Backbone as a ProteinNet text record, in pm:
[ID]
protein_1_A
[PRIMARY]
MTKNKNIKTSSGDYPFFENVYAVVMLIPKGRVTSYGAIASYLGTKMSARMVGWAMNAAHKNKKIPAHRVVNRAGLLTGKHHFETPTAMKNRLEKEGIHVIKDQVQDFKTRFWDPAKELL
[TERTIARY]
-1357.4	-1241.1	-1209.1	-1186.8	-1161.4	-1016.3	-995	-860.1	-803.6	-883.2	-838.3	-733.7	-611.9	-501	-474.5	-550.9	-514.2	-595.7	-706.3	-791.8	-778.5	-743.7	-733.7	-873.4	-887.2	-1012.6	-1009.9	-1119.5	-1125.8	-1023.5	-982.2	-882	-740.9	-725.2	-594.4	-522.1	-575.5	-514.4	-571.3	-495.4	-543.8	-628.2	-729.3	-810.6	-726.3	-615.8	-529.8	-481.4	-441.5	-395.4	-508.4	-627.2	-740.7	-769	-753.6	-770.6	-664.4	-541.7	-433.1	-468	-512	-544.3	-657.7	-755.3	-866.7	-816.6	-720.8	-663.5	-580.5	-497.7	-409.9	-492.4	-605.4	-691.7	-743.3	-740.8	-791.3	-684.9	-558.2	-451.5	-469.6	-485.2	-506.5	-382.1	-403.8	-292	-211	-79.8	7.5	39.6	-3.5	23.9	85	151.9	210.3	180.4	188.4	178.6	285.9	294.2	398.1	336	419.7	377.5	326.7	400.8	363.8	233.9	208.3	83.8	-36.9	-22.2	-131.1	-150.9	-42.6	-52	-117.9	-77.3	-134.5	-283.8	-321.3	-463.5	-545.8	-486.9	-558.9	-555.3	-493.2	-492	-382.8	-284.8	-174.5	-42.8	-21.6	90.6	225.5	245.1	373.3	380.6	286.8	281.2	319	405.8	447.8	508	581.4	642.3	534.5	425.4	314.1	252.4	244.2	193.8	287.2	415.8	513.1	490.6	462.6	435.3	308.6	208.5	85.1	113.9	198.8	232.5	308.4	394.8	466.5	367.2	270.1	168.9	73.1	63.3	-30.3	7.5	128.6	172.8	100.5	26.6	-57.5	-177.2	-216	-333.2	-288.3	-287.4	-237.6	-327.2	-446.5	-537.3	-496.7	-416.6	-373.5	-251.6	-260.8	-149.6	-37.7	28.8	134.5	250.1	266.4	375.9	360.4	242.9	217.8	251.9	306.3	342.5	495.3	549.9	695	728.8	855.9	888.8	868.2	890.9	859.4	942.9	1051.8	1135.9	1111.4	1016.5	987	1073.6	1143.8	1230.1	1150.2	1186.7	1119.8	1176.8	1158.1	1216.5	1151.8	1033.8	966.5	991.5	1079.4	1099.3	1142.9	1213.8	1262.5	1152.5	1030.9	918.9	840.1	876.7	809.8	876.7	812.1	861.4	998.7	1032.2	1166.3	1212.9	1342.5	1393.9	1345.9	1299.8	1255.8	1104.8	1030.5	884.9	815.6	852.7	789.5	813.3	937.9	973.6	897.8	893.9	826.4	677.2	612.9	469.7	446.1	533	518.8	541.3	642.8	672	560.9	496.3	382.3	267.2	261.8	159.4	205.8	323.1	372.3	458.2	498.1	583.1	728	807.6	949	1028.9	1109.8	1190.5	1337	1423.4	1567.6	1634.6	1719.7	1792.1	1697.7	1586.6	1486.4	1419.6	1415.4	1348.1	1248.5	1126.8	1022.9	1064.5	1067	1099.7	972.8	988	873.7	779.7	842	768	661.1	692.4	594.5	469.2	484.6	370.1	292.4	362.4	301.2	242.4	277.8	235.6	85.6	23.5	-119.4	-134.2	-191.5	-206	-349.2	-370.7	-508.3	-578.3	-503.8	-565.2	-628.2	-572.6	-627.7	-725.8	-698.1	-777.8	-906.1	-904.7	-1018.4	-1089.6	-1131.3	-1198.3	-1334.3
2804.5	2841.5	2988.2	3055.8	3199	3229.3	3341.9	3383.4	3488	3529.3	3632.9	3576.1	3628.1	3577.5	3664.4	3769.2	3867.2	3862.8	3795.2	3794.2	3659.8	3663.8	3539.9	3489.6	3357.7	3296.2	3279.2	3231	3210.5	3107	3016.2	2915.4	2974.4	3097.9	3161.2	3141.9	3057.8	3035.9	3135.4	3157.5	3240.7	3155.2	3211.9	3134.1	3062.2	3122.6	3054.8	2921.8	2921.6	2797.2	2694.5	2737.6	2645.9	2589.4	2671.4	2623.6	2519.9	2545.2	2449.1	2317.4	2323.7	2202.1	2124.7	2196.6	2129.7	2049.6	2104	2032.8	1914.6	1936.3	1829.8	1711.7	1738.8	1631.3	1541.6	1590.5	1514	1429.4	1446.4	1367.7	1222	1132.4	991.3	928.8	829.2	752.8	695.3	693.5	639.4	735.9	861.7	965.8	1085.9	1170.2	1293.8	1407.9	1528	1646.3	1744.3	1856.1	1954.1	2083.1	2159.4	2289.9	2376.3	2375.2	2456.5	2412.7	2281.9	2232.5	2278.1	2277.7	2325.3	2475.1	2550.2	2695.6	2726.7	2656.9	2679.5	2648.6	2538.4	2501.1	2608.8	2669	2772	2908.4	2915.1	3039.9	3135.6	3085.3	3169.3	3101.3	3084.9	3006.7	3042.8	3166.2	3210.1	3195.8	3126.2	3117.7	2980.3	2907.9	2776.5	2787.7	2893.9	2913.7	2928	2996.4	3010.2	2873.9	2788.4	2652.8	2580.8	2600.7	2543.1	2591.5	2719.3	2772.8	2708.2	2690.5	2624.9	2481.9	2411.8	2274.4	2270.3	2367.1	2374.2	2393.9	2479.9	2504.9	2386.4	2302.2	2189.3	2083.1	2085	1980.2	1985.8	2093	2101.3	2008	1976.1	1893.5	1763.3	1655.8	1526.8	1467.1	1522	1469.7	1515	1619.9	1671.8	1591.7	1522	1438.3	1519.2	1601.7	1690.3	1612.6	1487.3	1405.9	1381.3	1403.4	1380.8	1502	1607.6	1727.3	1737.6	1736.2	1738	1852.4	1869.6	1975.8	1926.6	2012	1981.8	1868.8	1831.1	1721.2	1593	1598.8	1482.1	1469	1575.5	1573.4	1604.9	1539.5	1559.2	1681.5	1797.1	1919.9	1963.1	1914.7	1951.1	1856.1	1759.7	1653.9	1706.5	1817.2	1870.2	1931.4	1943.6	1996.2	1885.9	1760.7	1648.6	1618.1	1535	1506.9	1439.3	1365.1	1306.2	1325.7	1318.1	1336.9	1231.4	1116.4	1010.1	991.1	1070.1	1051.4	1066.8	1167.3	1189.9	1070.3	1026.8	911.5	787.1	764.5	647.2	646.1	760.5	768.7	741.5	796.2	771.2	623.3	565.3	424.3	333.6	372.3	296.9	295	397.6	406.8	345.7	283.7	216.6	302.1	418.9	507.7	481.8	448.2	418.3	548.2	568.8	690.5	651	707.1	685.9	822.5	837.4	963.5	1083.7	1070	1176.2	1215.5	1126.4	1154.1	1042.6	1084.7	990.2	925.2	793.2	718.9	707.2	701.6	694.2	813.7	930.5	1051.6	1085.3	1073.1	1109.1	1023.2	897.1	807.2	835.6	871.6	897.7	1038.2	1127.1	1267.4	1281.4	1354.7	1384.6	1533.7	1569.9	1711.2	1754.4	1839.3	1880.3	1949.7	2016.7	2085.6	1986.6	1865.4	1762	1671.2	1643.4	1547.3	1609.5	1737.8	1805.5	1897.5	1843.4	1923.7	1969.8
618.8	695.2	672.4	780.5	773.3	736.4	675.9	637.9	735.1	836.3	929.3	1024.1	1016.5	1098.1	1220.8	1240.7	1341.6	1470	1472.3	1589.7	1660	1788.2	1864.7	1899.6	1905.1	1947.3	2098.4	2154.6	2299	2346	2258.2	2295.6	2296	2246.3	2243	2111.2	2023.5	1892.4	1791.8	1686.2	1578.5	1484.9	1419.2	1325.5	1219.7	1176.6	1078.8	1135.3	1260	1322.4	1323.4	1358.9	1361.4	1222.7	1119.6	982.3	947.8	989.1	967	1035.3	1160	1234.4	1167.5	1113.8	1045.9	926	851.8	737.2	786	885.8	937	988.2	1048.5	1098.9	986.3	863.9	749.3	679.4	717	653.7	695	598.8	633.7	697.2	779.9	836	721.3	738.5	634.8	523.6	537.9	438.6	509	433.2	485.5	389.1	440.7	356.1	401.4	332.1	364.1	417.4	483.7	534.3	419	308.7	192.6	127.8	123.6	64	145.8	276.7	362.4	342	341	320.5	186.8	82.9	-49.3	-50	12.1	18.3	89	192.8	268.5	200.7	82.4	7	48.9	122	168	132.1	4.4	-47.3	14.7	50.1	104.5	256.9	317.3	462.5	517.8	449.6	498.3	638.1	663.4	795.7	903	871	965.8	995.9	895	917.1	1014.7	999.3	1092.3	1234.6	1250.5	1384	1441.4	1355.9	1400.7	1444.8	1370	1406.6	1538.7	1560.7	1687.9	1802.6	1783.9	1886.5	1901.7	1800.9	1802.9	1904	1951.9	2044	2177.9	2201	2321	2308	2184.2	2157.4	2090.4	2165.2	2115.2	2006.5	1986.1	1882.9	1742.2	1733.2	1603.1	1557.7	1443.1	1396.5	1330.6	1411.8	1362	1300.3	1338.5	1284.2	1134.7	1079.1	936.3	849.9	908.9	833.8	831.4	710.7	689.6	593.5	564	468.8	325.2	228.9	88.6	29.9	96.5	50.3	129.8	223.6	305.4	428.6	464.6	583.2	710	817.8	946.7	1018	958.1	1012.7	1143.4	1173	1297.1	1411.6	1392.6	1493.4	1630	1632.6	1759.8	1846.5	1791.6	1869.4	1939.4	1915.4	1979.6	2113.4	2193	2328.2	2330.4	2226.4	2213.2	2069.6	2043.8	1907.8	1806.6	1856.2	1764.7	1762	1837.9	1847.2	1712.2	1634.7	1504.1	1412.7	1404.7	1322.8	1369.2	1499.4	1553.1	1518	1526.3	1493.4	1344.7	1260.6	1116.4	1085.2	1144	1117.8	1169.8	1277.7	1330.4	1228.4	1143.3	1039.8	907.4	908	787.8	696.8	742.9	663.8	701.9	603.9	627.5	625.2	729	743.1	759.6	675.2	686.2	695.5	796.1	818.7	816	888.1	902.2	771	673.6	546.8	514.7	481.1	440.9	309.7	309.5	188.3	103.7	-25	-116.2	-94.5	-75.6	-42.2	-144.9	-272.4	-375.9	-366.7	-331.6	-318.3	-190.5	-84.9	46.6	58.5	-34.3	-25.5	-46	43	39.1	15.2	-99.3	-136.3	-108.4	-8.6	23.2	-93.1	-178.8	-293.5	-390.6	-397.4	-485.7	-413.3	-288.3	-212.6	-154.8	-130.1	-68.6	-167.2	-275.2	-380	-337.1
[MASK]
+++++++++++++++++++++++++++++++++++++++++++++++++++++++++++++++++++++++++++++++++++++++++++++++++++++++++++++++++++++++

């Protein structure tokens, strides 16, 4: 995975976004990760916000499971980028993840850390 964030690809996305999507595609069903965990795995620990921008842009591609990316506390902070306010929650619950008041329950157990899982 490339670290160059400045050159657009033919698809119009930046390579950083494509790297984010590659990691997100590996998150198993029934698990979640955070923007910061993805940024850290990609070697850009301070770029959690950029991961968020990538997730916002990911909604063009329904194959990317953007619903599995939450904030560091397990909150569904990206829910407003989905087609309805409850779509993110509904997709997570369909995978067996319990969500109350926009927060993943049992977050520590459900958390998938790419730095540990993708050795």
